[in-house]
FISE-841020 format. One record per atom (N, C-alpha, C): x, y negated, z; residue in three letters. Coordinates in steps of 0.05 Angstrom, whole numbers, padded with zeros to 5 digits, always signed. Layout:
% residues N
XYZALA
...
END
This chain:
% residues 325
+04462-02147+02795MET
+04436-02158+02785MET
+04415-02154+02807MET
+04397-02174+02809ALA
+04377-02173+02831ALA
+04357-02151+02825ALA
+04345-02140+02848ASP
+04325-02120+02845ASP
+04298-02134+02844ASP
+04276-02119+02851ALA
+04249-02129+02848ALA
+04241-02148+02871ALA
+04260-02156+02888SER
+04253-02174+02910SER
+04246-02201+02899SER
+04227-02216+02912THR
+04219-02242+02903THR
+04228-02264+02922THR
+04247-02257+02940ALA
+04256-02275+02960ALA
+04269-02300+02949ALA
+04281-02298+02925ASP
+04296-02321+02914ASP
+04281-02337+02894ASP
+04255-02334+02893ARG
+04239-02350+02874ARG
+04240-02379+02882ARG
+04240-02397+02862SER
+04239-02426+02868SER
+04210-02433+02876SER
+04207-02458+02887PHE
+04181-02467+02895PHE
+04162-02468+02871PHE
+04173-02475+02848LYS
+04156-02477+02824LYS
+04145-02450+02816LYS
+04162-02429+02818ASP
+04153-02402+02811ASP
+04132-02392+02831ASP
+04137-02397+02857GLU
+04118-02389+02878GLU
+04091-02403+02873GLU
+04092-02428+02865HIS
+04067-02443+02859HIS
+04052-02430+02836HIS
+04067-02423+02815CYS
+04055-02410+02792CYS
+04042-02383+02799CYS
+04057-02367+02815VAL
+04046-02341+02823VAL
+04021-02344+02840VAL
+04021-02364+02858ASP
+03998-02369+02875ASP
+03974-02376+02858ASP
+03978-02393+02838HIS
+03956-02400+02820HIS
+03946-02376+02804HIS
+03965-02359+02796ALA
+03958-02336+02780ALA
+03941-02317+02796ALA
+03947-02313+02821ILE
+03932-02295+02838ILE
+03903-02305+02840ILE
+03899-02331+02841ARG
+03872-02343+02843ARG
+03859-02345+02815ARG
+03873-02335+02795GLY
+03861-02336+02768GLY
+03861-02363+02756GLY
+03878-02382+02764LYS
+03878-02409+02754LYS
+03904-02416+02741LYS
+03920-02396+02733CYS
+03946-02401+02721CYS
+03942-02413+02693CYS
+03954-02436+02688SER
+03953-02448+02661SER
+03970-02433+02642SER
+03968-02441+02616ALA
+03984-02428+02596ALA
+04014-02432+02602ALA
+04021-02456+02610ARG
+04049-02461+02617ARG
+04058-02444+02641ARG
+04041-02442+02660GLU
+04048-02426+02684GLU
+04051-02397+02678GLU
+04034-02387+02659VAL
+04036-02359+02651VAL
+04063-02354+02638VAL
+04071-02373+02620ASP
+04097-02370+02607ASP
+04120-02372+02627ASP
+04118-02389+02647LEU
+04139-02390+02668LEU
+04140-02364+02683LEU
+04117-02352+02689LEU
+04117-02327+02703LEU
+04130-02305+02686LEU
+04125-02305+02660LEU
+04137-02285+02642LEU
+04167-02288+02642LEU
+04177-02312+02641VAL
+04206-02317+02641VAL
+04218-02308+02668VAL
+04204-02315+02690GLU
+04214-02307+02716GLU
+04216-02277+02719GLU
+04195-02262+02711LEU
+04196-02233+02713LEU
+04217-02221+02694LEU
+04218-02231+02670ALA
+04237-02220+02650ALA
+04266-02225+02659ALA
+04272-02247+02672SER
+04299-02254+02680SER
+04311-02234+02700SER
+04294-02221+02716ARG
+04304-02201+02735ARG
+04296-02173+02728ARG
+04284-02169+02704GLN
+04276-02142+02696GLN
+04286-02135+02668GLN
+04311-02143+02662HIS
+04323-02136+02636HIS
+04306-02144+02612HIS
+04290-02165+02615GLY
+04275-02175+02593GLY
+04249-02161+02587GLY
+04239-02145+02606VAL
+04214-02130+02601VAL
+04195-02134+02625VAL
+04169-02132+02618VAL
+04148-02134+02639VAL
+04127-02114+02632VAL
+04110-02107+02652ALA
+04089-02088+02649ALA
+04062-02103+02651ALA
+04042-02093+02637ARG
+04016-02104+02638ARG
+04004-02103+02666ARG
+04009-02081+02680TRP
+03999-02078+02707TRP
+04011-02098+02726TRP
+04036-02107+02721GLN
+04048-02127+02737GLN
+04034-02154+02733GLN
+04029-02161+02708LEU
+04016-02186+02702LEU
+03988-02187+02713LEU
+03973-02165+02710LEU
+03946-02165+02721LEU
+03946-02167+02751LEU
+03966-02154+02764ALA
+03967-02156+02793ALA
+03972-02184+02803ALA
+03985-02201+02786LYS
+03990-02229+02793LYS
+03968-02247+02784LYS
+03946-02236+02773GLY
+03923-02252+02766GLY
+03923-02263+02738GLY
+03942-02255+02721VAL
+03942-02264+02694VAL
+03919-02249+02679VAL
+03902-02264+02665GLY
+03879-02251+02652GLY
+03887-02235+02628GLY
+03870-02216+02621ARG
+03874-02199+02598ARG
+03876-02215+02572ARG
+03860-02236+02571GLY
+03860-02253+02547GLY
+03887-02267+02544GLY
+03898-02277+02566ALA
+03924-02290+02565ALA
+03946-02271+02556ALA
+03944-02246+02565ILE
+03964-02226+02556ILE
+03960-02220+02526ILE
+03935-02216+02518ASP
+03930-02209+02489ASP
+03938-02232+02471ASP
+03934-02257+02480ASP
+03941-02280+02463ASP
+03971-02282+02457ASP
+03987-02270+02474ARG
+04016-02272+02471ARG
+04028-02248+02457ARG
+04012-02228+02450MET
+04022-02204+02436MET
+04033-02212+02409MET
+04057-02202+02404GLY
+04070-02207+02378GLY
+04083-02234+02377GLY
+04077-02251+02396ARG
+04090-02278+02396ARG
+04109-02280+02420ARG
+04099-02277+02444ARG
+04116-02277+02468ARG
+04121-02249+02479ARG
+04102-02231+02473LEU
+04104-02204+02483LEU
+04106-02184+02460LEU
+04126-02167+02462HIS
+04131-02147+02440HIS
+04129-02119+02452HIS
+04110-02103+02444PRO
+04106-02076+02456PRO
+04130-02058+02454PRO
+04136-02045+02476ILE
+04157-02024+02477ILE
+04144-01997+02481ILE
+04127-01995+02502HIS
+04110-01972+02508HIS
+04082-01983+02512HIS
+04063-01965+02515HIS
+04036-01974+02521HIS
+04036-01989+02547HIS
+04029-02015+02546GLY
+04027-02032+02570GLY
+04053-02042+02580GLY
+04075-02040+02564VAL
+04101-02051+02572VAL
+04112-02067+02548VAL
+04122-02091+02555TYR
+04130-02109+02533TYR
+04157-02122+02538TYR
+04171-02128+02516ALA
+04195-02145+02517ALA
+04185-02173+02515ALA
+04198-02191+02531VAL
+04189-02219+02532VAL
+04207-02235+02514VAL
+04195-02250+02496GLY
+04209-02268+02478GLY
+04219-02256+02452GLY
+04232-02233+02454TYR
+04242-02220+02430TYR
+04247-02191+02437TYR
+04246-02174+02417PRO
+04250-02145+02422PRO
+04278-02140+02434PRO
+04280-02121+02452VAL
+04305-02115+02466VAL
+04314-02087+02457VAL
+04341-02084+02459SER
+04352-02058+02451SER
+04372-02047+02471SER
+04378-02062+02492GLY
+04397-02052+02512GLY
+04386-02027+02527GLY
+04404-02010+02535ILE
+04395-01985+02547ILE
+04383-01990+02574ILE
+04393-02010+02589GLU
+04380-02017+02615GLU
+04351-02026+02611GLU
+04346-02041+02590SER
+04319-02050+02584SER
+04301-02026+02578SER
+04311-02007+02563ARG
+04295-01983+02556ARG
+04290-01966+02580ARG
+04310-01964+02598TRP
+04306-01948+02622TRP
+04284-01961+02640TRP
+04286-01987+02644LEU
+04266-02000+02661LEU
+04239-02000+02648LEU
+04238-02003+02621ALA
+04212-02002+02607ALA
+04199-01974+02611ALA
+04215-01953+02611ALA
+04204-01926+02616ALA
+04193-01924+02644ALA
+04208-01935+02664VAL
+04199-01934+02692VAL
+04173-01950+02695VAL
+04172-01974+02683LEU
+04147-01990+02685LEU
+04124-01977+02671LEU
+04129-01963+02649ALA
+04107-01949+02635ALA
+04095-01927+02652ALA
+04111-01916+02670ALA
+04101-01894+02687ALA
+04087-01905+02712ALA
+04088-01931+02717GLY
+04073-01942+02739GLY
+04091-01951+02763GLY
+04079-01964+02782PRO
+04094-01976+02804PRO
+04109-01957+02823PRO
+04101-01931+02823ASP
+04114-01912+02840ASP
+04136-01895+02826ASP
+04142-01902+02801ALA
+04160-01886+02785ALA
+04189-01895+02789ALA
+04208-01877+02784VAL
+04236-01883+02785VAL
+04250-01869+02762VAL
+04273-01880+02754LEU
+04290-01867+02735LEU
+04302-01842+02748LEU
+04305-01820+02734SER
+04314-01795+02747SER
+04329-01777+02728SER
+04338-01754+02739HIS
+04351-01733+02723HIS
+04375-01744+02707HIS
+04376-01737+02681ARG
+04399-01745+02665ARG
+04402-01775+02661ARG
+04379-01789+02659SER
+04381-01818+02657SER
+04392-01831+02682SER
+04384-01821+02705ALA
+04394-01831+02730ALA
+04424-01826+02732ALA
+04433-01803+02724ALA
+04462-01796+02724ALA
+04477-01816+02707ALA
+04466-01824+02684GLN
+04479-01843+02666GLN
+04480-01871+02679GLN
+04458-01879+02692LEU
+04458-01905+02706LEU
+04479-01906+02728LEU
+04482-01884+02743TRP
+04502-01883+02764TRP
+04530-01880+02754TRP
+04534-01876+02728GLY
+04560-01873+02717GLY
+04571-01845+02720GLY
+04554-01826+02724LEU
+04562-01798+02728LEU
+04562-01782+02702LEU
+04551-01793+02681ALA
+04550-01780+02655ALA
+04551-01802+02633ALA
+04558-01794+02609SER
+04560-01812+02587SER
+04532-01823+02580SER
+04531-01848+02574ARG
+04505-01861+02568ARG
+04495-01852+02540ARG
+04469-01847+02539SER
+04457-01838+02514SER
+04434-01857+02507SER
+04430-01861+02481SER
+04408-01880+02473SER
+04383-01865+02465SER
+04380-01840+02473HIS
+04357-01824+02466HIS
+04334-01830+02486HIS
+04319-01810+02495TRP
+04297-01814+02513TRP
+04306-01819+02541TRP
+04287-01830+02556SER
+04291-01836+02585SER
+04276-01816+02602SER
+04287-01809+02625GLU
+04273-01791+02643GLU
+04264-01806+02668GLU
+04239-01801+02676VAL
+04228-01815+02699VAL
+04213-01794+02717VAL
+04210-01801+02742THR
+04195-01784+02761THR
+04175-01801+02775THR
+04150-01791+02778ARG
+04130-01805+02794ARG
+04113-01784+02808ARG
+04097-01792+02828PRO
+04082-01773+02845PRO
+04061-01758+02830PRO
+04048-01770+02810THR
+04026-01758+02796THR
+04033-01752+02768THR
+04016-01737+02754TYR
+04021-01728+02727TYR
+04024-01752+02708TYR
+04043-01750+02690PHE
+04047-01771+02670PHE
+04056-01757+02645PHE
+04042-01761+02623ARG
+04047-01747+02599ARG
+04073-01756+02585ARG
+04091-01737+02579SER
+04115-01744+02565SER
+04109-01750+02536SER
+04126-01766+02524HIS
+04125-01771+02495HIS
+04153-01773+02484HIS
+04157-01777+02458PRO
+04184-01775+02447PRO
+04205-01793+02460PRO
+04197-01815+02473LEU
+04217-01833+02485LEU
+04219-01831+02515LEU
+04200-01817+02527ILE
+04200-01814+02557ILE
+04196-01785+02564ILE
+04213-01774+02580ARG
+04210-01747+02591ARG
+04201-01750+02620ARG
+04178-01741+02627ALA
+04166-01745+02653ALA
+04168-01721+02671ALA
+04173-01727+02697HIS
+04173-01706+02718HIS
+04155-01715+02741HIS
+04144-01695+02754ARG
+04125-01701+02776ARG
+04137-01692+02803ARG
+04140-01711+02821SER
+04150-01705+02848SER
+04145-01728+02866SER
+04138-01722+02891LEU
+04134-01743+02911LEU
+04161-01748+02925LEU
+04173-01771+02920LEU
+04199-01777+02930LEU
+04198-01794+02956LEU
+04210-01783+02978PRO
+04211-01799+03002PRO
+04229-01824+02998PRO
+04226-01843+03016ALA
+04241-01868+03013ALA
+04271-01864+03012ALA
+04281-01844+03027ASP
+04310-01840+03027ASP
+04321-01825+03003ASP
+04304-01820+02983GLU
+04313-01807+02958GLU
+04310-01826+02935GLU
+04304-01851+02940ARG
+04301-01870+02918ARG
+04314-01897+02926ARG
+04324-01912+02906THR
+04337-01937+02912THR
+04334-01955+02887THR
+04348-01977+02886VAL
+04348-01995+02863VAL
+04377-02000+02855VAL
+04383-01996+02829VAL
+04410-02002+02819VAL
+04407-02019+02794VAL
+04420-02042+02793GLU
+04418-02061+02771GLU
+04389-02068+02765GLU
+04373-02071+02786GLY
+04345-02078+02783GLY
+04327-02056+02774GLY
+04337-02031+02772ILE
+04322-02009+02762ILE
+04316-01989+02785ILE
+04291-01983+02791PRO
+04285-01962+02811PRO
+04297-01935+02801PRO
+04311-01921+02819VAL
+04325-01897+02810VAL
+04328-01878+02834VAL
+04331-01853+02828THR
+04337-01834+02849THR
+04365-01838+02860THR
+04369-01832+02886THR
+04395-01835+02898THR
+04414-01815+02885THR
+04440-01818+02890VAL
+04460-01800+02879VAL
+04455-01771+02887VAL
+04451-01765+02913PRO
+04446-01737+02920PRO
+04421-01725+02907PRO
+04399-01741+02906ARG
+04375-01732+02893ARG
+04379-01728+02863ARG
+04395-01746+02851THR
+04401-01743+02822THR
+04416-01717+02817THR
+04435-01710+02834VAL
+04450-01685+02831VAL
+04431-01661+02835VAL
+04413-01663+02854LEU
+04394-01641+02859LEU
+04376-01637+02834LEU
+04366-01659+02823ASP
+04349-01657+02799ASP
+04365-01645+02775ASP
+04390-01653+02772LEU
+04406-01643+02750LEU
+04410-01613+02752LEU
+04413-01604+02777ALA
+04417-01575+02782ALA
+04394-01559+02772ALA
+04370-01571+02771ALA
+04346-01557+02762ALA
+04343-01556+02732ALA
+04357-01575+02717VAL
+04352-01576+02688VAL
+04378-01573+02672VAL
+04401-01576+02685GLY
+04426-01575+02671GLY
+04441-01549+02674GLY
+04462-01546+02658SER
+04479-01522+02660SER
+04497-01524+02684SER
+04509-01502+02692ARG
+04527-01502+02715ARG
+04551-01520+02709ARG
+04561-01520+02684ARG
+04583-01537+02677ARG
+04576-01566+02679ARG
+04552-01574+02670GLN
+04543-01602+02672GLN
+04542-01611+02701GLN
+04531-01594+02718VAL
+04529-01601+02747VAL
+04556-01603+02759VAL
+04574-01585+02751GLU
+04602-01586+02762GLU
+04616-01612+02754GLU
+04612-01621+02730ARG
+04624-01646+02721ARG
+04613-01670+02737ARG
+04587-01670+02742VAL
+04574-01691+02757VAL
+04585-01692+02786VAL
+04587-01668+02798LEU
+04597-01667+02825LEU
+04626-01677+02826LEU
+04641-01671+02806ASN
+04669-01681+02805ASN
+04669-01712+02803ASN
+04651-01723+02787GLU
+04649-01752+02784GLU
+04641-01765+02811GLU
+04622-01753+02824VAL
+04614-01763+02851VAL
+04637-01764+02870VAL
+04654-01743+02869GLU
+04677-01742+02887GLU
+04698-01763+02879GLU
+04703-01765+02853VAL
+04724-01784+02844VAL
+04716-01813+02849VAL
+04690-01819+02845ARG
+04681-01846+02849ARG
+04675-01853+02878ARG
+04676-01833+02895GLY
+04671-01838+02923GLY
+04643-01847+02929GLY
+04623-01837+02914LEU
+04595-01844+02918LEU
+04584-01829+02942LEU
+04576-01843+02962THR
+04565-01830+02986THR
+04537-01841+02992THR
+04522-01826+03007ASP
+04495-01835+03014ASP
+04489-01824+03042ASP
+04472-01839+03056ARG
+04465-01830+03083ARG
+04453-01802+03083ARG
+04437-01796+03062LEU
+04426-01769+03059LEU
+04444-01754+03040LEU
+04457-01733+03050SER
+04476-01718+03034SER
+04463-01696+03017SER
+04479-01685+02998ILE
+04469-01663+02982ILE
+04462-01639+03000ILE
+04478-01631+03019PRO
+04470-01609+03037PRO
+04444-01615+03052PRO
+04439-01640+03059ASP
+04414-01648+03072ASP
+04391-01641+03053ASP
+04394-01648+03028LEU
+04372-01642+03009LEU
+04369-01613+03004LEU
+04390-01598+03004LEU
+04388-01569+03000LEU
+04373-01556+03024LEU
+04376-01568+03048ALA
+04361-01558+03071ALA
+04332-01567+03068ALA
+04327-01590+03057ARG
+04300-01600+03054ARG
+04285-01584+03032ARG
+04299-01576+03011TYR
+04286-01562+02989TYR
+04301-01535+02984TYR
+04298-01516+03002PRO
+04315-01492+03001PRO
+04309-01474+02977PRO
+04284-01475+02966ARG
+04277-01457+02944ARG
+04274-01471+02917ARG
+04283-01496+02916ARG
+04280-01510+02891ARG
+04298-01498+02869ARG
+04289-01500+02845ARG
+04305-01489+02823ARG
+04332-01502+02821ARG
+04353-01486+02818GLY
+04380-01496+02815GLY
+04395-01498+02841GLY
+04382-01495+02864THR
+04396-01498+02890THR
+04417-01477+02895THR
+04412-01453+02886ALA
+04432-01431+02890ALA
+04458-01438+02876ALA
+04457-01446+02851ALA
+04481-01453+02836ALA
+04495-01478+02849ALA
+04479-01496+02858LEU
+04490-01520+02871LEU
+04505-01513+02897LEU
+04493-01495+02912ARG
+04507-01486+02937ARG
+04533-01473+02930ARG
+04534-01456+02909ASP
+04559-01443+02901ASP
+04580-01463+02894ASP
+04572-01484+02879LEU
+04591-01504+02870LEU
+04602-01520+02894LEU
+04585-01526+02913LEU
+04594-01541+02936LEU
+04613-01524+02953LEU
+04608-01498+02955CYS
+04626-01480+02970CYS
+04653-01478+02956CYS
+04652-01476+02929GLU
+04678-01475+02914GLU
+04693-01501+02918GLU
+04679-01524+02917GLY
+04692-01550+02921GLY
+04704-01552+02948GLY
+04690-01542+02968ALA
+04701-01543+02996ALA
+04727-01527+02998ALA
+04727-01503+02984GLU
+04750-01486+02985GLU
+04774-01500+02971GLU
+04768-01512+02947ALA
+04790-01525+02932ALA
+04799-01550+02947ALA
+04781-01563+02961GLY
+04789-01588+02975GLY
+04809-01583+02997GLY
+04810-01558+03007GLY
+04829-01553+03029GLY
+04855-01541+03020GLY
+04859-01538+02994VAL
+04883-01526+02983VAL
+04906-01546+02984VAL
+04929-01537+02994THR
+04953-01554+02996THR
+04971-01550+02972THR
+04991-01568+02971ARG
+05011-01566+02949ARG
+05026-01539+02951ARG
+05032-01531+02975ASN
+05046-01505+02978ASN
+05030-01482+02969ASN
+05003-01483+02973ASP
+04985-01462+02963ASP
+04987-01460+02933ASP
+04987-01483+02920PHE
+04989-01484+02891PHE
+05015-01471+02882PHE
+05037-01480+02893GLU
+05063-01470+02885GLU
+05066-01440+02889GLU
+05056-01430+02912GLU
+05058-01401+02918GLU
+05042-01384+02898GLU
+05021-01396+02886SER
+05005-01381+02866SER
+05016-01386+02838SER
+05028-01408+02834PHE
+05038-01415+02807PHE
+05063-01400+02800PHE
+05081-01397+02819VAL
+05107-01383+02813VAL
+05103-01354+02804VAL
+05086-01338+02818PRO
+05081-01311+02808PRO
+05069-01310+02780PRO
+05053-01330+02773LEU
+05042-01331+02746LEU
+05065-01335+02726LEU
+05083-01352+02732LEU
+05106-01357+02714LEU
+05123-01332+02712LEU
+05130-01320+02734ASP
+05148-01297+02734ASP
+05136-01273+02720ASP
+05110-01269+02725SER
+05098-01245+02712SER
+05095-01248+02682SER
+05096-01272+02672ASN
+05094-01276+02643ASN
+05120-01284+02630ASN
+05142-01281+02645GLY
+05168-01287+02634GLY
+05173-01316+02627GLY
+05161-01334+02641LEU
+05164-01362+02635LEU
+05184-01375+02654LEU
+05200-01394+02645PRO
+05220-01406+02662PRO
+05208-01422+02685PRO
+05221-01421+02708ARG
+05211-01437+02730ARG
+05219-01467+02726ARG
+05202-01485+02735PRO
+05208-01513+02733PRO
+05222-01524+02758PRO
+05229-01549+02758GLN
+05236-01563+02782GLN
+05210-01571+02796GLN
+05208-01565+02822PHE
+05184-01572+02837PHE
+05189-01599+02851PHE
+05168-01615+02852ASN
+05168-01641+02866ASN
+05192-01657+02857ASN
+05195-01660+02830ALA
+05218-01674+02818ALA
+05210-01703+02813ALA
+05231-01720+02811ASP
+05227-01749+02805ASP
+05233-01754+02776ASP
+05216-01771+02764VAL
+05220-01779+02736VAL
+05220-01810+02735VAL
+05239-01821+02720SER
+05241-01850+02718SER
+05229-01859+02691SER
+05209-01876+02692VAL
+05196-01886+02668VAL
+05192-01916+02671VAL
+05202-01932+02652ALA
+05198-01961+02652ALA
+05205-01974+02678ALA
+05227-01965+02689GLY
+05236-01977+02714GLY
+05222-01968+02739GLY
+05204-01948+02736ARG
+05189-01938+02759ARG
+05195-01908+02763ARG
+05194-01899+02787PHE
+05198-01871+02793PHE
+05172-01857+02801PHE
+05167-01834+02789PHE
+05143-01819+02795PHE
+05152-01791+02805PHE
+05138-01781+02825SER
+05142-01754+02834SER
+05122-01736+02821SER
+05131-01715+02807VAL
+05113-01697+02793VAL
+05115-01669+02806VAL
+05094-01653+02802ASP
+05093-01627+02815ASP
+05112-01607+02802ASP
+05111-01605+02776CYS
+05128-01585+02761CYS
+05141-01598+02737CYS
+05167-01596+02734LEU
+05181-01610+02713LEU
+05199-01592+02698LEU
+05195-01590+02671TRP
+05214-01578+02653TRP
+05227-01601+02638TRP
+05251-01609+02648ARG
+05262-01634+02638ARG
+05271-01632+02608ARG
+05284-01610+02601ARG
+05293-01607+02573ARG
+05270-01607+02554ARG
+05248-01593+02561GLU
+05225-01591+02544GLU
+05206-01616+02546GLU
+05213-01634+02565ARG
+05197-01658+02570ARG
+05168-01651+02575ARG
+05164-01631+02592LEU
+05137-01622+02599LEU
+05133-01625+02630LEU
+05110-01635+02637ILE
+05103-01638+02665ILE
+05076-01624+02670ILE
+05075-01609+02691VAL
+05050-01596+02699VAL
+05042-01607+02727VAL
+05018-01618+02729GLU
+05008-01628+02754GLU
+04987-01608+02764GLU
+04990-01599+02789LEU
+04972-01580+02802LEU
+04952-01596+02818LEU
+04928-01600+02806ASP
+04909-01619+02817ASP
+04891-01606+02838ASP
+04891-01618+02862GLY
+04872-01610+02882GLY
+04859-01634+02894GLY
+04834-01631+02904LEU
+04820-01654+02915LEU
+04834-01666+02939LEU
+04850-01651+02953ALA
+04863-01662+02976ALA
+04883-01683+02969ALA
+04894-01682+02945THR
+04914-01702+02937THR
+04906-01719+02914THR
+04887-01710+02898HIS
+04879-01725+02874HIS
+04849-01733+02874HIS
+04835-01729+02896GLY
+04806-01731+02895GLY
+04795-01758+02902GLY
+04812-01778+02909THR
+04801-01804+02916THR
+04800-01822+02891THR
+04785-01844+02893ARG
+04782-01862+02870ARG
+04809-01874+02863ARG
+04825-01883+02883GLN
+04850-01895+02878GLN
+04870-01875+02865GLN
+04869-01850+02875ALA
+04886-01830+02863ALA
+04879-01824+02834ALA
+04853-01825+02828PHE
+04844-01821+02801PHE
+04855-01843+02783PHE
+04854-01868+02792GLU
+04865-01890+02776GLU
+04895-01888+02773GLU
+04909-01882+02795ASN
+04938-01880+02794ASN
+04947-01858+02775ASN
+04934-01835+02777ASP
+04941-01812+02760ASP
+04939-01819+02730ASP
+04917-01833+02723ARG
+04913-01840+02694ARG
+04934-01860+02685ARG
+04940-01879+02702GLU
+04961-01898+02694GLU
+04988-01885+02691GLU
+04995-01867+02709ARG
+05020-01852+02707ARG
+05021-01835+02682ARG
+04999-01821+02676ASP
+04998-01804+02652ASP
+05003-01821+02627ASP
+04991-01845+02626ARG
+04994-01862+02603ARG
+05023-01870+02599ARG
+05036-01879+02621LEU
+05064-01887+02619LEU
+05082-01864+02612LEU
+05077-01841+02622LEU
+05094-01817+02616LEU
+05091-01810+02586LEU
+05066-01811+02576MET
+05061-01803+02548MET
+05076-01823+02530MET
+05075-01849+02536VAL
+05089-01868+02519VAL
+05119-01863+02519VAL
+05129-01853+02541ASP
+05158-01847+02543ASP
+05165-01820+02532ASP
+05146-01806+02521GLY
+05152-01781+02507GLY
+05148-01756+02524GLY
+05136-01758+02548TRP
+05131-01735+02564TRP
+05103-01724+02558TRP
+05100-01698+02561ARG
+05074-01685+02558ARG
+05064-01677+02586ARG
+05039-01683+02592VAL
+05029-01678+02619VAL
+05005-01658+02617VAL
+05007-01636+02631MET
+04986-01616+02632MET
+04976-01614+02661MET
+04949-01617+02664ARG
+04938-01616+02691ARG
+04923-01589+02695ARG
+04928-01576+02717ILE
+04915-01550+02723ILE
+04902-01552+02751ILE
+04877-01545+02753THR
+04863-01545+02778THR
+04866-01518+02793THR
+04860-01519+02818TRP
+04862-01494+02834TRP
+04843-01472+02823TRP
+04819-01480+02816ARG
+04799-01461+02805ARG
+04809-01449+02780ARG
+04821-01465+02762GLN
+04832-01454+02737GLN
+04856-01436+02743GLN
+04872-01443+02762LEU
+04895-01426+02769LEU
+04886-01399+02779LEU
+04864-01398+02793CYS
+04853-01373+02803CYS
+04839-01356+02782CYS
+04825-01370+02764ASN
+04807-01355+02746ASN
+04815-01354+02717ASN
+04835-01369+02708LYS
+04842-01370+02680LYS
+04873-01368+02676LYS
+04884-01348+02690GLN
+04913-01346+02689GLN
+04924-01338+02661GLN
+04909-01321+02647VAL
+04918-01312+02620VAL
+04919-01336+02601VAL
+04898-01352+02600SER
+04899-01375+02582SER
+04919-01396+02590SER
+04923-01400+02617ILE
+04943-01419+02626ILE
+04971-01410+02618ILE
+04977-01384+02622ALA
+05003-01374+02614ALA
+05008-01377+02584ALA
+04987-01372+02568SER
+04990-01375+02539SER
+04995-01404+02531SER
+04980-01422+02543ASP
+04984-01451+02537ASP
+05011-01461+02546ASP
+05020-01452+02569LEU
+05047-01460+02578LEU
+05069-01450+02559LEU
+05066-01425+02550ARG
+05086-01413+02532ARG
+05087-01430+02506ARG
+05064-01437+02495LYS
+05064-01454+02471LYS
+05076-01481+02475LYS
+05069-01493+02498ALA
+05079-01520+02504ALA
+05109-01520+02508ALA
+05120-01499+02522LEU
+05149-01497+02526LEU
+05164-01491+02500LEU
+05152-01475+02483THR
+05164-01468+02457THR
+05166-01493+02440THR
+05145-01508+02439ARG
+05145-01533+02422ARG
+05164-01553+02433ARG
+05167-01554+02460GLY
+05186-01572+02471GLY
+05215-01565+02463GLY
END
């Protein structure tokens, strides 16, 4: 979807805008301008946008309830009320003014890093803006390299979004978002470590640094490292050893799995970023898990961090899974 650029306007739209700026926009031209703005802004426009283009206050007021339907103070849906979450996000940004962007949890949802929610929207702008039940406001001066446009909505970049989440979310929430960034392969010229250097004392940076360090350690773990730690766990808990790096045939396809208990039809995958952290690997793993499940196999995934920190619960779960098998 196009952003706020006006480069692709037709001659007719440019003519209308030119007349509007001179205060000579006819009723038809005002309506054309509304349609043009709404078509690239998820069906919403702001009063300050219309005034900036020369549309008179009277022309705006005359269309209230007919062509313009209030969403927030000074922000309207064009033609009919809108309910899409993108429309609500952009309406919140427009309500906060021309320098505002979607941020924090709402930005994470727009980037696909968190589940979408239909509750309030979060925005950031340089000056104070009062929050209300539908908009949660934050104040910060964002440099150009910390903001961008996605689906026509001004929003914080992925690294800045993660930094903001670290200040308001739990460690577990931030860890999940970092994992999604890794899996989706979302990169930016300005990295998260760059932002940590830029804002060394910002709230949440200490926890974020710890998570990045843990991720770097896990990313360098090899399959042999996993096996060397997994075997002692099995032996010390009296659990049978599996076949390592075994092949399984499903629906005419062969899959190599990390740990296989063939009789119990149990598979354990030892997940590390080095082998499972790319977007394609993420897709392939889920497809394989689906085919294996349909064929009657049970798949358990264990990460390096879990193997290091949750050995008791892993051993207990394995014992139950093998017994049921």
